[in-house]
C-alpha positions in Angstrom: 44.6 -12.4 61.3 47.9 -10.6 60.4 48.5 -12.0 57.0 52.0 -10.5 56.7 53.3 -13.0 59.3 52.4 -15.9 57.1 55.0 -17.9 55.2 54.7 -17.6 51.4 56.7 -19.6 48.9 57.2 -18.8 45.2 58.5 -21.5 42.8 60.3 -19.9 39.9 62.2 -16.6 39.4 61.3 -15.9 35.8 59.1 -13.1 34.6 56.1 -14.0 36.7 58.1 -15.1 39.8 59.9 -11.8 40.2 56.7 -9.8 39.6 54.8 -11.8 42.3 57.7 -11.4 44.8 57.9 -7.7 44.1 54.3 -7.1 44.9 54.3 -9.3 48.0 57.3 -7.4 49.3 55.4 -4.1 48.6 52.6 -5.4 50.8 54.9 -6.3 53.7 55.4 -10.0 53.1 58.8 -11.8 53.2 58.3 -14.5 50.5 60.9 -17.1 49.7 61.6 -17.8 46.1 63.0 -21.1 44.9 64.6 -21.3 41.5 66.7 -24.1 39.9 68.8 -21.6 37.9 71.7 -19.5 38.9 70.1 -16.1 38.2 66.7 -14.5 37.6 65.2 -14.7 34.2 63.7 -18.2 33.9 63.4 -19.4 30.3 65.2 -16.3 29.0 68.5 -17.6 30.5 68.2 -20.8 28.5 67.6 -20.0 24.9 69.2 -19.8 21.4 71.9 -17.3 20.8 69.8 -15.5 18.2 66.6 -15.4 20.2 65.0 -11.9 20.4 61.9 -10.5 22.1 58.7 -10.9 20.1 57.5 -7.4 21.1 59.1 -3.9 21.0 60.7 -3.2 24.3 58.4 -0.2 24.9 55.5 -2.7 25.1 57.3 -5.5 26.9 57.8 -4.0 30.3 56.6 -3.9 33.9 54.2 -1.0 34.6 56.5 0.9 37.0 60.0 0.0 35.7 61.0 1.3 32.3 63.8 0.0 30.1 67.2 1.8 30.0 67.7 4.7 27.5 66.6 3.7 24.0 70.0 3.9 22.5 71.3 1.2 24.9 68.7 -1.5 24.0 67.5 -2.9 20.7 63.9 -2.2 19.5 63.4 -6.0 19.7 65.8 -6.8 22.5 68.2 -9.8 22.4 67.6 -12.5 25.0 70.6 -11.3 27.1 69.1 -7.8 27.2 65.8 -9.2 28.5 67.7 -11.0 31.2 69.5 -7.8 32.2 66.1 -6.0 32.4 64.6 -8.6 34.6 67.7 -8.7 36.8 67.7 -4.9 37.1 64.0 -5.1 38.2 64.8 -7.7 40.8 67.6 -5.7 42.2 65.7 -2.5 42.3 62.8 -3.9 44.3 64.8 -6.2 46.6 63.6 -9.4 44.9 67.0 -10.9 44.3 67.8 -11.2 48.0 64.7 -13.3 48.5 65.7 -15.9 45.8 67.4 -19.2 46.7 69.1 -20.0 43.5 70.1 -23.6 42.4 67.2 -24.8 44.5 64.9 -27.1 42.6 61.5 -27.9 44.1 61.0 -31.6 43.7 57.5 -32.0 45.2 54.7 -30.1 46.8 52.4 -31.7 49.3 49.4 -30.2 51.1 49.4 -31.3 54.8 47.1 -30.7 57.7 43.8 -31.6 56.1 42.3 -34.7 54.4 43.1 -35.0 50.7 39.4 -35.1 49.8 38.3 -32.3 52.1 37.9 -29.8 49.3 35.1 -31.9 47.7 32.6 -30.6 50.3 33.6 -26.9 50.2 31.2 -24.1 49.7 34.0 -21.6 50.0 37.5 -21.9 48.8 39.8 -23.3 51.5 36.7 -23.5 53.6 36.2 -19.8 54.1 37.3 -18.0 50.9 40.4 -16.6 52.6 43.9 -17.1 51.1 45.1 -19.0 54.2 41.9 -20.8 55.0 41.3 -21.5 58.7 45.1 -21.9 59.3 45.1 -25.6 59.7 46.7 -26.5 56.4 50.1 -25.9 55.0 52.3 -26.8 51.9 55.4 -28.9 52.4 58.0 -28.4 49.7 60.8 -30.9 49.1 63.7 -28.9 47.7 67.1 -30.0 46.4 69.9 -27.5 46.8 72.7 -27.7 44.2 72.9 -30.1 41.3 73.6 -33.1 43.6 73.3 -31.4 47.0 71.2 -31.8 50.1 67.4 -32.2 50.0 65.4 -30.4 52.6 61.7 -30.0 53.5 60.1 -26.6 54.2 56.5 -25.7 55.2 54.6 -22.6 54.0 51.2 -21.2 54.5 50.7 -20.2 50.8 52.2 -21.5 47.6 52.5 -19.6 44.3 53.7 -21.6 41.3 55.4 -19.5 38.6 56.8 -22.3 36.6 55.6 -21.4 33.1 54.5 -23.9 30.5 57.2 -23.6 27.8 60.0 -25.4 29.4 60.9 -28.5 31.5 58.8 -31.3 30.0 59.3 -31.6 26.2 56.5 -32.8 23.9 57.9 -35.7 22.0 55.7 -37.1 19.2 54.6 -40.7 19.4 55.9 -43.1 16.6 54.8 -46.5 15.4 57.0 -49.6 16.1 60.2 -49.5 14.1 59.5 -45.9 13.2 60.9 -44.0 16.1 64.3 -42.4 16.9 65.8 -45.7 17.9 66.1 -46.8 14.3 67.9 -43.6 13.3 71.7 -43.7 13.1 72.1 -40.0 13.7 71.2 -37.9 16.8 67.8 -36.7 17.9 67.3 -33.9 20.4 64.5 -31.6 21.4 64.7 -27.8 21.0 65.0 -27.6 24.8 68.3 -29.5 24.7 69.7 -27.1 22.1 68.6 -24.1 24.2 70.2 -25.5 27.3 73.6 -25.6 25.6 76.2 -22.9 25.7 76.1 -20.8 22.6 79.5 -22.2 21.4 78.5 -25.8 22.0 75.2 -25.3 20.2 76.9 -23.8 17.2 79.4 -26.6 17.1 76.6 -29.2 17.2 75.0 -27.6 14.1 78.1 -27.0 12.1 78.6 -29.2 9.0 75.6 -31.5 9.6 72.5 -32.3 7.6 70.0 -30.8 10.1 66.3 -31.4 10.0 64.1 -29.2 12.2 60.6 -30.5 12.9 58.0 -27.9 13.9 56.1 -24.9 12.8 56.3 -22.6 15.8 58.7 -19.7 16.5 61.5 -21.9 17.9 61.5 -24.0 14.7 62.0 -20.9 12.6 64.8 -19.6 14.9 66.6 -22.9 14.8 66.4 -23.2 11.1 67.7 -19.7 10.7 70.7 -20.5 13.0 71.4 -23.7 11.0 71.3 -21.7 7.7 73.8 -19.2 9.3 76.1 -22.0 10.3 76.1 -24.1 7.1 74.8 -22.0 4.2 73.7 -23.5 1.0 76.5 -26.2 1.1 74.6 -28.0 3.8 71.0 -26.7 3.8 68.7 -27.1 6.8 65.4 -28.9 6.1 62.4 -27.7 8.0 59.5 -30.1 8.3 56.2 -28.3 8.9 52.6 -29.6 9.2 50.5 -26.5 10.1 52.2 -23.1 9.5 51.5 -20.2 11.8 51.3 -16.5 11.3 54.7 -15.0 11.7 55.2 -11.3 11.0 58.2 -9.3 9.8 57.1 -6.2 11.7 54.1 -4.9 13.6 52.9 -2.0 11.3 50.1 -3.1 9.0 50.0 -1.5 5.5 53.0 0.5 6.5 51.2 2.9 8.9 48.8 1.3 11.3 50.3 -0.3 14.4 49.1 -3.8 15.1 48.1 -2.8 18.6 45.5 -0.3 17.2 43.8 -3.1 15.4 43.7 -5.8 18.0 44.7 -4.4 21.5 42.1 -1.7 22.4 38.6 -1.7 23.7 37.0 -1.1 20.4 38.7 -4.3 19.0 37.2 -6.2 21.9 33.7 -5.0 21.1 34.0 -7.2 18.0 34.6 -10.3 20.2 32.1 -12.4 22.1 33.5 -12.3 25.6 33.0 -14.7 28.5 30.5 -13.4 31.0 29.7 -10.3 29.0 26.0 -10.6 28.8 23.4 -10.8 26.0 23.7 -7.2 24.8 27.5 -7.3 24.5 27.4 -10.6 22.7 24.7 -9.4 20.3 26.7 -6.3 19.5 29.8 -8.5 18.8 27.7 -10.6 16.4 26.4 -7.5 14.6 29.9 -6.1 14.3 31.4 -9.4 13.2 31.7 -8.4 9.5 33.9 -5.5 10.6 36.1 -7.9 12.6 36.3 -10.2 9.5 37.3 -7.3 7.3 40.1 -6.1 9.7 41.4 -9.7 9.9 41.2 -10.2 6.2 43.0 -6.9 5.4 45.7 -7.8 7.9 46.2 -11.2 6.3 46.3 -9.7 2.9 49.1 -7.3 4.0 51.3 -10.0 5.4 50.8 -12.3 2.5 51.7 -9.4 0.2 54.9 -8.6 2.1 56.0 -12.1 3.1 56.4 -14.8 0.4 54.6 -17.4 2.6 52.2 -18.5 -0.1 55.1 -19.0 -2.6 56.7 -21.5 -0.2 53.4 -23.2 0.9 53.6 -21.6 4.4 50.3 -19.6 4.4 48.3 -20.6 7.6 45.1 -22.4 7.1 43.3 -20.3 9.7 42.6 -16.6 9.9 44.6 -13.9 11.5 41.9 -13.2 14.1 42.1 -16.8 15.3 45.8 -16.5 15.7 45.3 -13.5 18.0 42.7 -15.5 20.0 45.0 -18.5 20.4 48.3 -16.6 20.9 49.9 -18.2 17.8 51.6 -15.1 16.5 55.4 -14.5 16.4 58.1 -12.6 14.6 60.0 -14.0 11.7 63.8 -14.3 12.1 65.4 -11.5 10.0 65.8 -12.5 6.4 64.2 -15.9 6.9 62.6 -16.2 3.5 65.8 -14.8 1.9 67.5 -17.9 3.2 64.7 -20.0 1.8 65.2 -18.4 -1.6 68.9 -18.9 -1.6 68.5 -22.5 -0.7 70.1 -22.6 2.8 66.7 -23.5 4.2 64.5 -26.0 2.6 60.8 -26.2 3.7 58.9 -29.4 3.3 55.3 -29.9 4.2 53.8 -33.1 5.6 50.1 -33.7 5.6 49.9 -35.8 8.7 53.2 -37.1 10.3 56.6 -38.6 9.8 58.7 -41.6 10.9 62.4 -42.2 11.3 64.5 -44.5 9.1 68.2 -45.3 9.3 69.5 -42.3 7.5 66.8 -39.7 8.2 63.0 -39.2 8.1 60.2 -40.5 5.9 57.3 -38.0 5.4 53.8 -39.3 5.3 52.1 -38.2 2.1 48.6 -38.8 3.5 47.9 -41.5 0.9 49.0 -44.5 3.0 52.0 -45.1 0.8 55.7 -44.5 1.7 56.5 -40.8 1.5 59.5 -38.8 0.7 62.8 -39.6 2.4 64.7 -36.7 4.0 68.4 -37.6 4.9 69.7 -36.2 8.1 72.6 -36.4 10.6 70.8 -34.4 13.3 67.0 -34.1 13.9 65.8 -31.3 16.2 62.2 -31.7 17.5 60.8 -28.2 17.9 57.5 -29.7 18.9 56.7 -27.7 22.0 56.3 -28.6 25.7 53.9 -30.5 27.9 53.1 -27.7 30.3 50.1 -29.6 31.8 52.4 -32.5 32.8 54.9 -30.0 34.2 52.2 -28.6 36.4 51.0 -32.1 37.5 54.5 -33.2 38.4 54.7 -30.6 41.1 52.3 -32.5 43.4 52.5 -35.5 45.6 48.8 -36.0 45.9 47.3 -38.2 43.1 44.0 -36.3 43.4 45.7 -32.9 42.9 47.7 -34.3 40.0 44.4 -35.4 38.5 42.5 -32.1 38.9 45.0 -29.3 38.6 45.4 -29.3 34.8 41.9 -30.4 33.9 41.3 -32.9 31.1 42.0 -33.0 27.3 38.4 -31.7 26.9 38.7 -28.8 29.3 40.9 -25.8 29.8 43.2 -25.7 32.8 40.6 -25.0 35.5 42.0 -21.8 37.1 39.6 -19.1 38.3 40.9 -15.7 37.0 43.6 -17.9 35.5 45.2 -18.0 38.9 43.4 -20.1 41.5 42.1 -23.7 41.3 38.6 -23.8 43.1 39.5 -27.1 44.7 43.1 -26.7 45.7 43.6 -24.6 48.9 46.2 -21.9 49.7 47.8 -22.0 46.3 47.9 -19.8 43.2 49.4 -20.2 39.7 50.8 -17.1 37.9 51.9 -17.0 34.3 50.3 -20.2 33.0 47.8 -18.4 30.8 49.2 -16.7 27.7 48.8 -13.2 26.3 50.2 -11.5 23.2 52.6 -9.7 25.6 53.1 -12.1 28.5 54.9 -9.8 30.9 51.8 -7.6 31.1 49.5 -10.5 31.9 51.9 -11.9 34.5 52.2 -8.5 36.3 48.4 -8.1 36.5 48.0 -11.6 37.9 50.8 -10.9 40.4 49.0 -7.8 41.6 45.7 -9.7 42.0 47.4 -12.6 43.8 49.3 -10.2 46.1 46.1 -8.5 47.1 44.3 -11.8 47.6 47.1 -13.0 49.9 47.0 -9.7 51.8 43.3 -10.1 52.5 42.1 -7.2 50.4 39.3 -9.4 49.0 37.9 -12.9 49.4 37.1 -15.3 46.6 33.5 -16.1 45.7 31.9 -19.5 46.4 33.4 -22.6 44.8 30.3 -23.0 42.7 30.6 -19.5 41.3 34.3 -20.0 40.6 33.7 -23.3 38.8 30.9 -21.6 36.7 33.3 -18.9 35.7 36.1 -21.4 34.8 33.6 -23.3 32.6 32.5 -20.1 30.9 36.0 -19.0 30.1 36.7 -22.6 28.9 33.8 -22.4 26.4 35.1 -19.1 25.2 38.6 -20.4 24.6 37.4 -23.5 22.8 35.2 -21.4 20.6 37.8 -18.7 19.8 40.9 -20.8 19.6 39.6 -24.0 18.0 39.8 -27.6 19.3 43.6 -27.8 18.8 44.7 -24.8 20.8 42.1 -23.9 23.4 44.2 -25.4 26.2 46.7 -22.7 25.7 44.4 -20.5 27.8 45.1 -17.5 25.6 43.9 -14.1 26.7 45.0 -12.4 23.5 41.7 -11.2 22.1 40.1 -10.4 25.5 43.0 -9.2 27.6 41.4 -5.8 28.5 38.2 -7.6 29.5 40.1 -10.0 31.6 42.0 -7.1 33.3 38.7 -5.3 33.9 37.6 -8.3 36.0 40.9 -8.3 38.0 40.5 -4.6 38.6 36.9 -5.0 40.0 38.1 -7.8 42.3 40.8 -5.5 43.6 38.5 -2.5 44.0 40.1 -0.5 41.2 38.5 1.4 38.4 38.9 -0.7 35.2 38.8 2.4 33.0 42.4 3.6 32.8 42.5 6.2 30.0 41.7 9.9 30.0 38.9 10.7 27.6 36.4 8.6 25.7 38.4 8.4 22.4 41.5 7.3 24.2 39.6 4.8 26.3 38.1 3.1 23.2 40.7 3.4 20.5 44.2 3.7 22.1 46.0 0.4 22.8 46.1 -0.7 26.4 49.5 -1.6 28.0 51.2 -2.2 31.3 51.7 1.6 32.0 47.9 2.1 32.1 47.9 0.0 35.3 51.0 1.5 37.0 49.1 3.0 39.9 47.7 -0.4 41.0 50.2 -1.6 43.6 
């Protein structure tokens, strides 16, 4: 079978979408990319004016495409610089000409085989090949333009690069007479603010009593923008339930780079890894005191440097768990200076909050009415429902049911890319990492080789066993609240080792034993895998 004559569709032209397209083009395919936006960049094209990259630009890069000269880009690049970098990558490798912009995929339907045929498989798609036996196809319903024509297309393989932090906002549930409908002001989600033009967003915030609900990076960024717009005359209130670890820079104790502590092979020796075997897990158990010491010293440094305890914002979980669950970010510059001056007011709530006519009521955890917080505008920085976004892609009720798993399981993707029971389809960029672009590119390389027939998938039973094993690891390492984030943060090298072996590549990428064990791993180490 000449795989290169097959029709391949990619949904999304963000970081993962352009990477997948680039690697398919390099292997002779002519994929079609559908994206609802007007340019490549995905979520980076719809963000706050002040948003910056969470990693230094030297770490956040594709393996074979460096950033421009250092003097032309910030150390932590602005969002527009990230978009420019992704656009340059897309132009350089011919990706841009394969993208159909302003084309929103409304639905995906697998046709040509019974909906329940996969239940009896021993091999994925019947034979373990990317295209199965050739009898099935994916029918995509695509709307071109905001209110334009709707057309149907058929493809032999579908790759979803839709991300999980956009599209479907997570809106908290409220009791009767306690929701946004009783509030006289305006309630929006952080997504709505990010979708606005910078001038419109600034105008919305100006001169209002703004309350930001959330404890993630977007909540901090929005609060900082409100403080910049209104100052101490109209302080922004930030409602936080569970603080996260946010750093002011990535050097610990002034000299040791964060990556040397958590992003090399030696660091992964201290972690019980999925599928690692008895000896490896025993060694990780024996070395666990060292892991605890590194985590504790890291926590102590950031607590010393950042007045998080003074303002009741010290996380309740350790730094190592934040690495395992990808709950680390960078503080907006001068954030706690704004708290100290009074332009940001932080309020903690033990459980939840409700709306009233003129603002919010915080639950004090004692069953009585809590503190009232007046507001004109409430911004819910409460995250996204990535699972629902994934489900909404499909027509088939069965695929909607199985694709994202259940509240008690991780998203059931083998190698974080392929569902064992959904044929001729891959998902790239759904799992997280501390540097997402690196994980996306490795997944893109793996999927491109799978589609090109370089290897076949193992039996469905073996894939489901692997999915379950990784799910148990993520529940153990991330905790019951965050395991569905499918974070690779603490085992990223181990994960890449498995991808390398599947692709027939040597997983050891460094020169010399010391470098192999103690130098951080990054995208450039995998540049020769094409």
